[in-house]
C-alpha positions in Angstrom: 11.7 -6.2 -28.6 11.6 -2.5 -29.8 14.6 -0.3 -29.1 13.9 2.1 -26.2 15.1 5.7 -26.2 18.3 5.7 -24.0 17.7 7.0 -20.5 21.0 8.8 -20.6 19.9 10.8 -23.7 16.9 12.5 -21.9 17.3 16.3 -21.9 15.4 18.9 -19.8 14.0 16.6 -17.1 16.7 16.8 -14.5 14.3 16.3 -11.5 12.6 13.4 -13.2 15.7 11.5 -14.0 17.1 12.2 -10.5 14.0 10.9 -8.8 13.9 7.8 -11.0 17.6 7.2 -10.4 17.2 7.5 -6.6 14.2 5.1 -6.5 16.3 2.7 -8.5 19.1 2.9 -5.9 16.7 2.2 -3.0 13.3 0.7 -4.1 12.0 1.1 -0.5 11.7 4.9 -1.2 8.3 3.9 -2.7 8.2 5.0 -6.4 7.8 8.2 -8.3 4.8 10.2 -9.5 5.5 12.4 -12.5 3.1 15.3 -13.0 3.2 17.4 -16.1 1.8 18.7 -19.3 1.4 16.5 -22.3 4.3 16.0 -24.6 7.1 16.2 -22.0 8.6 12.7 -22.6 7.3 11.3 -19.4 6.6 7.9 -20.8 9.8 7.8 -22.9 11.9 8.5 -19.8 10.2 5.9 -17.7 10.6 3.2 -20.3 14.3 4.0 -20.7 14.9 3.5 -16.9 14.5 -0.3 -17.2 17.4 -0.5 -19.7 20.0 0.8 -17.1 18.9 -1.2 -14.1 21.0 -4.2 -13.0 19.6 -7.6 -14.0 18.0 -9.9 -11.4 18.5 -13.6 -10.7 15.4 -15.9 -10.7 14.7 -19.6 -10.7 14.2 -20.9 -14.2 10.4 -21.4 -14.9 9.4 -19.4 -11.8 6.5 -17.1 -12.9 6.7 -15.2 -9.6 10.4 -14.1 -9.8 11.3 -14.9 -6.2 14.9 -14.1 -5.2 17.1 -17.2 -5.0 19.3 -15.5 -2.6 16.5 -15.0 -0.1 16.0 -18.2 2.0 12.5 -16.9 3.2 11.2 -16.3 -0.3 8.5 -18.7 -1.3 7.0 -19.1 -4.8 3.6 -20.7 -5.6 5.5 -22.4 -8.5 7.9 -23.9 -6.0 9.4 -25.3 -3.9 12.7 -24.9 -5.7 15.6 -27.0 -4.2 18.6 -24.7 -3.8 21.0 -27.4 -4.9 19.2 -28.6 -8.0 17.2 -25.6 -9.2 18.5 -23.7 -12.2 19.1 -20.0 -11.6 19.1 -17.6 -14.5 19.6 -13.9 -14.9 17.2 -11.7 -16.8 16.7 -7.9 -17.2 14.4 -6.0 -14.9 10.9 -6.0 -16.2 8.9 -2.9 -16.9 5.2 -3.9 -16.6 2.6 -1.5 -17.9 -0.8 -1.4 -16.2 -3.4 -0.3 -18.7 -6.2 1.9 -17.3 -8.9 -0.5 -18.8 -7.5 -3.7 -17.1 -9.8 -5.8 -15.0 -9.0 -6.8 -11.5 -8.5 -10.4 -12.6 -5.8 -9.3 -15.1 -4.1 -7.3 -12.3 -4.0 -9.8 -9.5 -4.4 -13.0 -11.4 -7.2 -15.6 -11.6 -8.1 -19.2 -12.5 -6.6 -20.4 -15.8 -9.9 -20.6 -17.6 -8.9 -22.7 -20.6 -7.3 -25.4 -18.4 -10.1 -25.4 -16.0 -12.8 -25.9 -18.6 -11.0 -28.1 -21.1 -8.8 -30.2 -18.9 -10.4 -29.9 -15.5 -7.2 -28.6 -13.9 -7.3 -25.9 -11.3 -4.3 -23.7 -12.0 -3.6 -20.1 -11.1 -2.7 -17.7 -13.8 -0.5 -14.8 -12.4 -1.5 -11.2 -13.0 0.5 -8.1 -13.7 1.4 -7.6 -10.0 3.2 -10.9 -10.0 5.0 -10.1 -13.2 6.1 -6.8 -11.7 7.7 -8.3 -8.6 11.3 -7.1 -8.2 10.7 -4.8 -11.2 8.9 -1.6 -12.3 5.1 -1.2 -12.4 4.3 1.7 -14.7 0.8 3.3 -14.9 0.4 6.0 -17.5 -2.4 8.5 -16.8 -2.7 7.0 -13.3 -5.2 9.7 -12.3 -7.7 8.1 -14.7 -7.3 4.6 -13.1 -10.6 3.2 -11.9 -11.2 3.1 -8.2 -11.1 -0.7 -7.9 -7.7 -0.9 -9.5 -6.5 1.9 -7.2 -7.6 -0.1 -4.2 -5.6 -3.2 -5.5 -2.5 -1.1 -5.9 -2.9 0.4 -2.4 -3.1 -3.1 -0.9 -0.1 -4.4 -2.8 2.0 -1.3 -2.1 1.2 -1.4 1.6 1.8 -5.1 2.2 4.2 -6.1 -0.5 2.0 -9.1 -1.2 -1.1 -10.1 -3.2 -3.7 -12.5 -1.9 -6.2 -14.0 -4.4 -9.3 -15.8 -3.1 -11.8 -16.5 -5.9 -13.2 -19.3 -8.1 -11.7 -22.0 -5.9 -8.2 -20.5 -6.1 -6.3 -19.5 -2.9 -2.9 -18.0 -3.7 -0.6 -15.5 -1.9 2.7 -14.3 -3.4 5.1 -11.4 -3.0 4.6 -8.2 -5.1 7.3 -5.7 -4.3 7.8 -3.3 -7.1 8.7 0.3 -7.9 5.5 2.1 -8.7 5.9 4.8 -11.3 2.9 6.8 -12.4 2.6 9.7 -14.9 -0.3 12.1 -15.1 -1.6 15.4 -16.5 -3.1 17.3 -13.6 -5.5 19.0 -16.0 -7.3 15.6 -16.4 -7.9 15.2 -12.7 -6.1 14.5 -9.5 -5.2 11.4 -7.6 -7.0 10.1 -4.5 -5.0 11.2 -1.4 -4.5 7.6 -0.3 -2.7 6.7 -3.5 -0.9 10.0 -3.7 0.8 9.4 -0.3 2.0 5.9 -1.5 4.4 7.6 -4.0 7.7 8.2 -2.3 8.7 11.1 -4.6 6.9 13.4 -7.0 8.2 15.7 -9.7 6.7 18.4 -11.9 7.9 18.4 -15.5 7.3 20.9 -18.2 8.7 21.5 -21.7 12.0 23.5 -21.6 11.6 27.1 -22.4 15.2 27.6 -23.6 15.2 27.4 -27.4 18.6 25.8 -27.5 17.5 23.0 -25.1 14.3 22.5 -27.1 16.3 22.2 -30.3 18.5 19.6 -28.7 15.5 17.6 -27.6 14.0 17.7 -31.1 17.4 16.9 -32.8 17.8 13.8 -30.6 14.3 12.6 -31.1 14.5 13.0 -34.9 17.8 11.0 -34.9 16.2 8.3 -32.8 13.2 8.0 -35.0 15.3 7.8 -38.1 17.6 5.0 -36.8 16.7 3.7 -33.3 19.4 1.0 -33.3 22.1 3.4 -34.5 21.1 6.1 -32.0 21.2 3.6 -29.1 24.6 2.4 -30.2 26.0 5.9 -30.1 24.7 6.2 -26.6 25.9 2.8 -25.4 28.9 4.2 -23.6 26.8 6.6 -21.6 24.3 3.8 -20.8 27.1 1.6 -19.6 28.5 4.4 -17.5 25.1 5.0 -16.0 24.6 1.3 -15.2 27.9 1.2 -13.4 27.1 4.4 -11.5 23.7 2.9 -10.4 25.3 -0.4 -9.3 28.0 1.4 -7.3 25.4 3.7 -5.7 23.3 0.6 -4.7 26.4 -0.9 -3.0 27.3 2.3 -1.3 23.8 3.1 -0.1 23.8 0.1 2.2 26.8 1.4 4.0 25.6 5.0 4.7 24.5 5.5 8.3 21.9 8.1 9.1 23.2 9.9 12.2 21.0 11.3 14.9 21.7 14.9 13.7 20.6 13.9 10.2 17.4 12.3 11.4 16.6 15.2 13.7 17.0 17.6 10.7 14.7 15.5 8.6 12.0 15.3 11.2 12.2 19.0 12.0 11.7 19.8 8.3 8.7 17.4 8.0 7.2 18.8 11.2 7.7 22.4 10.1 5.9 21.8 6.8 3.1 20.1 8.7 2.9 16.9 6.7 0.6 14.1 7.9 1.9 10.8 9.2 5.5 9.6 9.4 5.8 8.2 5.9 7.3 11.6 4.8 10.0 11.4 7.4 11.0 7.8 6.4 10.9 8.6 2.7 13.0 11.8 3.1 15.6 10.0 5.2 15.9 7.1 2.7 16.0 9.5 -0.3 18.8 11.6 1.4 20.9 8.5 1.9 20.3 7.4 -1.7 21.2 10.9 -3.0 24.5 10.8 -1.0 25.3 7.4 -2.6 24.4 8.8 -6.0 26.9 11.5 -5.5 29.6 9.1 -4.3 29.5 10.3 -0.7 29.7 8.1 2.4 27.7 10.4 4.6 24.6 12.6 4.3 25.0 16.3 3.8 22.8 19.4 3.8 22.5 19.2 0.0 21.3 15.6 0.2 18.6 16.5 2.7 17.5 19.5 0.6 17.3 17.4 -2.6 15.3 14.7 -0.7 12.8 17.2 0.8 12.2 18.8 -2.6 11.1 15.5 -4.0 9.4 13.8 -1.0 7.3 16.6 0.6 5.4 18.7 -2.0 2.6 16.3 -2.7 2.2 15.5 1.0 1.3 19.1 1.9 -2.0 19.2 0.1 -4.8 19.7 2.6 -7.7 19.5 0.2 -8.1 18.6 -3.5 -7.9 22.2 -4.6 -4.5 22.9 -3.0 -1.6 23.2 -5.3 1.3 20.9 -4.5 4.6 22.7 -3.9 7.3 23.6 -1.4 8.6 26.9 -0.1 12.2 26.4 -0.9 13.3 29.6 0.9 11.7 28.3 4.1 13.4 25.0 3.4 16.8 26.7 3.2 16.1 28.6 6.5 15.3 25.3 8.2 18.5 23.6 6.9 20.8 26.5 8.0 24.0 27.6 6.3 25.4 25.6 3.4 28.1 23.0 3.8 31.5 24.5 3.3 32.8 21.9 0.9 30.6 19.2 -0.6 32.2 15.8 -1.2 32.2 13.9 -4.5 30.9 15.1 -7.8 28.4 17.9 -8.0 24.7 17.2 -7.8 24.0 16.8 -11.5 20.8 14.8 -11.0 21.5 12.7 -14.1 23.9 10.5 -16.0 27.4 11.5 -17.2 27.1 12.4 -20.8 29.6 11.2 -23.5 31.7 13.5 -25.6 30.0 15.8 -28.1 29.2 14.4 -31.5 27.7 15.7 -34.7 24.8 18.0 -34.3 22.7 16.3 -37.0 23.1 12.6 -36.1 21.7 12.7 -32.6 25.1 12.1 -30.9 25.2 13.4 -27.2 26.2 17.0 -26.8 28.3 18.3 -23.9 25.3 19.9 -22.0 21.7 20.3 -21.7 -14.5 43.1 -18.8 -16.4 44.9 -17.1 -19.4 46.7 -18.5 -22.4 48.7 -17.2 -25.9 47.3 -17.5 -29.3 48.0 -16.1 -31.9 45.6 -15.0 -35.0 45.2 -17.2 -37.3 42.6 -15.8 -40.9 41.6 -15.3 -40.5 40.7 -11.6 -41.1 43.4 -8.9 -38.6 44.0 -6.1 -35.7 43.1 -8.4 -32.5 44.3 -6.6 -30.5 46.9 -8.5 -27.6 45.4 -10.5 -24.1 46.6 -9.8 -22.8 49.2 -12.1 -19.8 47.2 -13.0 -18.7 43.6 -13.2 -17.3 42.2 -9.9 -15.4 39.1 -8.9 -16.3 37.6 -5.5 -14.1 35.6 -3.3 -14.8 31.9 -2.4 -15.5 30.9 1.1 -14.7 27.6 2.9 -16.5 24.7 1.2 -18.9 22.6 3.2 -20.2 19.0 2.8 -22.7 19.1 0.0 -25.8 16.9 0.0 -25.3 13.7 -1.9 -27.2 13.9 -5.1 -27.8 10.5 -6.8 -29.6 9.7 -10.0 -32.5 7.3 -9.3 -32.6 4.0 -11.2 -29.8 1.7 -12.2 -27.2 2.8 -14.7 -24.3 1.1 -16.6 -21.7 3.9 -16.5 -18.1 3.9 -15.4 -17.3 2.8 -11.8 -17.6 5.6 -9.3 -19.1 6.5 -6.0 -22.4 8.3 -6.8 -25.4 6.5 -8.4 -26.4 2.9 -8.3 -25.3 1.0 -11.4 -24.2 -2.3 -12.9 -20.4 -2.0 -12.7 -17.4 -4.4 -12.9 -17.0 -4.1 -9.2 -19.8 -4.6 -6.6 -22.1 -7.2 -5.1 -22.6 -10.1 -7.5 -26.4 -10.6 -7.9 -26.4 -13.1 -10.9 -25.0 -13.5 -14.4 -25.8 -12.4 -17.9 -24.8 -13.5 -21.3 -21.6 -11.9 -22.7 -19.4 -13.6 -25.2 -16.6 -11.2 -24.3 -16.7 -11.8 -20.5 -13.1 -12.6 -19.7 -12.2 -10.3 -16.9 -15.4 -10.7 -14.9 -16.4 -14.3 -15.7 -19.2 -15.9 -13.7 -17.9 -19.4 -13.6 -21.0 -21.1 -12.2 -23.2 -19.4 -14.8 -20.9 -20.4 -17.6 -20.9 -24.1 -16.6 -24.7 -24.1 -16.2 -25.1 -22.6 -19.7 -22.7 -25.1 -21.3 -23.9 -28.2 -19.5 -27.1 -28.9 -21.5 -25.0 -29.0 -24.8 -22.3 -31.4 -23.8 -23.9 -34.5 -25.3 -24.4 -32.9 -28.6 -20.8 -31.4 -28.5 -19.2 -34.7 -27.4 -18.1 -33.3 -24.1 -17.7 -35.3 -20.8 -17.5 -38.6 -22.8 -14.0 -40.1 -22.7 -12.6 -36.8 -21.7 -12.2 -34.7 -18.5 -13.5 -31.3 -19.4 -16.4 -29.3 -20.8 -16.7 -28.0 -24.3 -17.4 -24.3 -24.0 -18.3 -21.9 -26.8 -18.3 -18.1 -26.6 -22.1 -18.2 -26.4 -21.8 -20.0 -23.1 -19.8 -17.3 -21.4 -21.6 -15.5 -18.6 -20.5 -12.3 -17.1 -21.0 -11.6 -13.4 -23.8 -9.1 -12.9 -22.7 -6.9 -10.1 -24.4 -3.9 -8.4 -22.1 -1.0 -7.4 -21.8 2.7 -7.9 -21.1 4.7 -11.0 -19.7 8.2 -11.7 -21.9 10.8 -13.4 -21.5 13.9 -15.5 -22.2 16.7 -13.1 -23.1 19.8 -15.1 -23.2 23.0 -13.0 -25.3 25.7 -14.6 -24.5 28.8 -12.5 -26.3 32.2 -12.5 -23.6 34.9 -12.6 -25.9 37.9 -13.1 -26.3 41.1 -11.2 -29.0 39.8 -8.9 -26.5 37.1 -7.7 -23.8 39.8 -7.1 -26.1 41.8 -4.8 -25.7 41.6 -1.1 -22.5 39.6 -1.4 -24.6 36.6 -2.5 -22.1 35.6 -5.2 -19.6 34.7 -2.5 -22.2 32.3 -1.0 -22.9 30.9 -4.5 -19.3 30.2 -5.2 -18.8 28.5 -1.9 -21.8 26.3 -2.6 -20.5 25.4 -6.1 -17.1 24.7 -4.6 -18.8 22.3 -2.2 -20.5 20.6 -5.1 -17.1 20.3 -6.9 -15.5 18.8 -3.8 -18.3 16.3 -3.7 -17.8 15.5 -7.4 -14.1 15.0 -6.8 -14.8 12.5 -4.0 -17.3 10.6 -6.1 -14.9 10.4 -9.2 -17.4 12.4 -11.4 -16.8 14.3 -14.6 -17.7 17.9 -14.1 -18.7 20.8 -16.5 -19.5 24.4 -15.9 -22.0 26.6 -17.7 -22.5 30.2 -16.7 -25.0 32.8 -17.8 -25.1 36.6 -17.4 -25.9 39.8 -19.4 -27.4 38.5 -22.7 -26.1 35.0 -23.0 -24.5 31.8 -21.7 -21.3 30.1 -22.3 -19.5 26.8 -21.5 -17.0 28.1 -19.0 -15.5 24.6 -18.6 -16.1 21.6 -20.9 -16.5 18.2 -19.3 -13.4 17.2 -17.5 -12.2 15.0 -14.7 -10.1 17.8 -13.2 -12.1 19.6 -10.5 -8.9 21.6 -9.8 -9.4 23.4 -13.2 -13.1 23.9 -12.4 -12.3 25.5 -9.1 -9.9 27.9 -10.7 -12.4 28.9 -13.3 -14.9 29.4 -10.5 -12.6 31.6 -8.6 -12.2 33.9 -11.6 -15.9 34.0 -12.5 -17.2 37.6 -12.8 -20.7 38.6 -11.9 -23.0 41.3 -13.1 -25.6 42.3 -15.7 -29.0 40.9 -16.6 -30.2 37.3 -16.0 -30.6 35.2 -19.3 -31.9 32.1 -17.5 -33.4 30.6 -20.7 -30.1 30.9 -22.5 -28.4 29.2 -19.6 -30.8 26.3 -19.8 -30.5 26.1 -23.6 -26.7 26.0 -23.4 -26.9 23.2 -20.8 -29.3 21.2 -22.9 -27.0 21.4 -25.9 -23.9 20.4 -23.9 -25.8 17.4 -22.5 -27.0 16.4 -26.0 -23.4 16.4 -27.3 -22.1 14.4 -24.3 -24.9 11.8 -24.7 -23.7 11.1 -28.2 -20.1 10.9 -27.0 -20.7 8.6 -24.0 -24.3 7.2 -23.8 -23.6 5.2 -20.6 -22.6 8.2 -18.5 -25.8 9.5 -16.9 -25.9 13.3 -16.4 -26.9 15.3 -13.4 -27.8 18.9 -14.0 -27.5 21.2 -11.1 -28.9 24.7 -11.7 -27.6 27.3 -9.2 -29.9 30.4 -9.4 -32.4 32.5 -7.6 -34.9 31.8 -10.4 -35.1 35.3 -11.7 -35.0 36.0 -15.5 -34.5 39.5 -16.7 -33.0 39.4 -20.2 -35.1 39.6 -23.4 -38.8 39.7 -24.0 -41.0 37.9 -21.4 -37.9 36.3 -20.0 -39.4 34.3 -17.1 -42.0 32.6 -19.4 -39.3 31.7 -21.9 -37.2 30.2 -19.2 -40.0 28.0 -17.9 -40.8 26.8 -21.4 -37.1 25.8 -21.9 -37.2 24.1 -18.5 -40.2 22.0 -19.4 -38.6 20.9 -22.7 -35.4 20.1 -20.8 -37.4 18.0 -18.4 -39.1 16.1 -21.2 -35.7 14.9 -22.4 -35.4 12.8 -19.2 -32.4 14.7 -17.7 -32.0 14.3 -14.0 -31.7 17.7 -12.3 -31.6 19.7 -9.1 -32.0 23.4 -8.4 -30.0 25.1 -5.7 -32.1 28.1 -4.6 -29.9 31.1 -4.0 -32.6 33.4 -2.9 -31.9 34.9 0.5 -33.5 37.4 2.9 -36.8 37.6 4.7 -39.0 38.3 1.7 -38.7 35.7 -1.0 -40.4 35.3 -4.3 -40.0 31.5 -4.7 -38.9 31.7 -8.3 -36.3 29.0 -7.9 -38.9 26.6 -6.5 -41.1 27.3 -9.6 -38.2 26.6 -11.8 -37.6 23.3 -10.0 -41.3 22.4 -10.6 -40.9 23.0 -14.4 -37.7 21.0 -14.5 -39.1 18.2 -12.4 -36.0 18.8 -10.3 -35.1 18.5 -6.6 -35.3 21.9 -4.9 -32.4 22.5 -2.5 -31.9 25.7 -0.4 -28.5 27.3 -0.7 -27.7 26.7 3.0 -27.6 23.0 2.5 -24.5 23.2 0.3 -22.5 25.7 2.2 -20.2 25.3 5.2 -23.0 26.3 7.6 -25.6 24.1 6.0 -26.8 20.6 6.6 -24.4 17.7 6.0 -24.9 14.1 4.9 -28.2 14.7 3.2 -28.9 12.1 0.5 -31.3 13.1 -2.3 -32.5 11.0 -5.2 -32.9 13.1 -8.3 -35.8 11.6 -10.2 -36.2 11.5 -13.9 -39.4 13.1 -15.2 -42.0 11.1 -17.0 -41.7 11.6 -20.7 -44.5 13.6 -22.2 -45.3 15.5 -19.1 -45.3 19.3 -19.7 
């Protein structure tokens, strides 16, 4: 087993190490979500936590790790007689859930080899069973497919896993500390899963050069000699283990007084958090923090530390809100500071050993705007603003549901119909690698005609199955798509405060993409060209920020915007051929840049349509007298034509539109 970086040697992540330590003291807090930029030692810190947790006692040979000290605990591998069963002690497990795991691997399934070769029906436990009474770690949890998120939600809510498939009926305990890490720039979590995390912390690389040098020095020393580095930190690790064990014992004796609970509930109510989970988590965290500091009662500092960790992620009202907490307001709600805190100061981490040599990794003692004119071939063109402007964004509405017609094979999502790992099983298909979504009946039917030739079912109990016999379940579900927003940011859009409506409509589309688990990209065009304002990303938060800062003004290079979109779609098709794109052009249809701009735009639109891209045009033309240019563009693109009002707060809701692919060769 590889040597892990010592938990006590982590520098510059005080909130993270504190949150992990508190959750280790009281697992009922509910786990930790670590948000932060890449390269901030999130994974290294989490893996080091398991090394300092007290070991657990289990029955020998029990794959489900039930507690021998709990008379009500039942294992599917049991029953175990208390008088004769052998009890062993083992370290706490850190189970890592890969983002590409299938649901069978997570919850468990029929032991395929024994079922086919020996005719024995035996359940093979999954990762949730292995994580019972331990840590379940999900790196990049925001990229986890929806069906795995649903499984985690069920297990976290009930503490149990029920499996009913392939003739197997098993239920077992699955109580674990859920730890997730994520980079917010790659997308946010679903609100349901976000609320399941008891605590959340934001981490960033330290800005102090001395601290950064200390981090680098320790990491270089660990990479050069992992075993030697760990040995030098063994005293600190042992001290941390003892402190955690003592805090666990003390936490069970700390009583939450009525005054403490009243303060906690007043803070949660003042910050307007939903539900009562925040109150429960804050109260448990405050008690754990008091135990961590060696106190026998909860103080103001304990409640403050708990609120800082338990409330920020529960205050988000929509996907575009930034998590956070007004600490000045929190201090006002808590009142004056305690006159004399008990026990050691709130250090939030392990006691560090004496300073050693600086070069060997031993622990140290501390830690534009321009002016343009309109030149166009269309009459009644509104005058462009004399300078670039940035419009505000209104309240987003519920956008119409745009779906790509046909059946795709992209990643699981919530938009267009597709063959996905999850969904309604409609049959089976040949797949020699079908292990996580095996269609058992189809596999048996495929193998049965060959048993005489293979010598199966003669003097033996099982089938002889080859990889060619394996059949994968063919299921219909929903996929996510690449939603490319091509937005007109020219002067005609800035006239009559129209850009504010446009941004509101685009924000509504982004919110819909967030809910459907899509990848989004943003192309804008103005003045003389177009640019990719946001490359394809899963983070609609980043897209919304780019949208808010989007300037408007100048001519309308519609053809350039369409060309830029076509090139981006071409590159993305090479990168991921299974993800079907959905092009949404947000424009009034005018074209005023270059020679014969409208004709050039329509030619590009027809060529784009011939590539088979699925598209829609959001018509931003307003007012009594309309030219209908956006509708003409939609005809050339073979796209759905949607008035602007249907994707704003005052527009229609719940409209489902199928965006059809054009027939190839149709100009």
